[in-house]
C-alpha positions, 0 to 999 in steps of 0.5 A: 500499499502507498501514501496514496492509498493510505490517504484516501483510507483516511480519507473515507475513514474520516467522512464516513465516520462522520455519520455515525453519531448521526445514525445513532441518534436517530435510532434510538430517538426515532427522532427526525424531524431535522433530518431533509427526506429529499436531501437524505434521499439525494444523499444515499442516492448519491452514496450509492454512484460512489460506491459504484465508481469505487467498485468498477474503476478498483479505486478501493478507498472509494468503494470501500467509506461509501458501502459504508456510508451507504449503510449509514445514509440508508438506516437515517433514509429508513427511519426517517420515512418510517417514522415521519 
């Protein structure tokens, strides 16, 4: 692994882990009143597309980060739809 990949994985870790507190809070409280449905729908779709791009282009830091972020974003989106 070279330094460019290490930087990629570090960036992926930082941006991905930033969604964890929101996901945990949403799951615990089921309160999604402060979350925009349109924003999370667009964000989740965008994350899925970045994941696809990362896989198809063999950009594994991009793929890994977006796979994890997709799970968090999709969870929040599901809660937003379920607990309006």
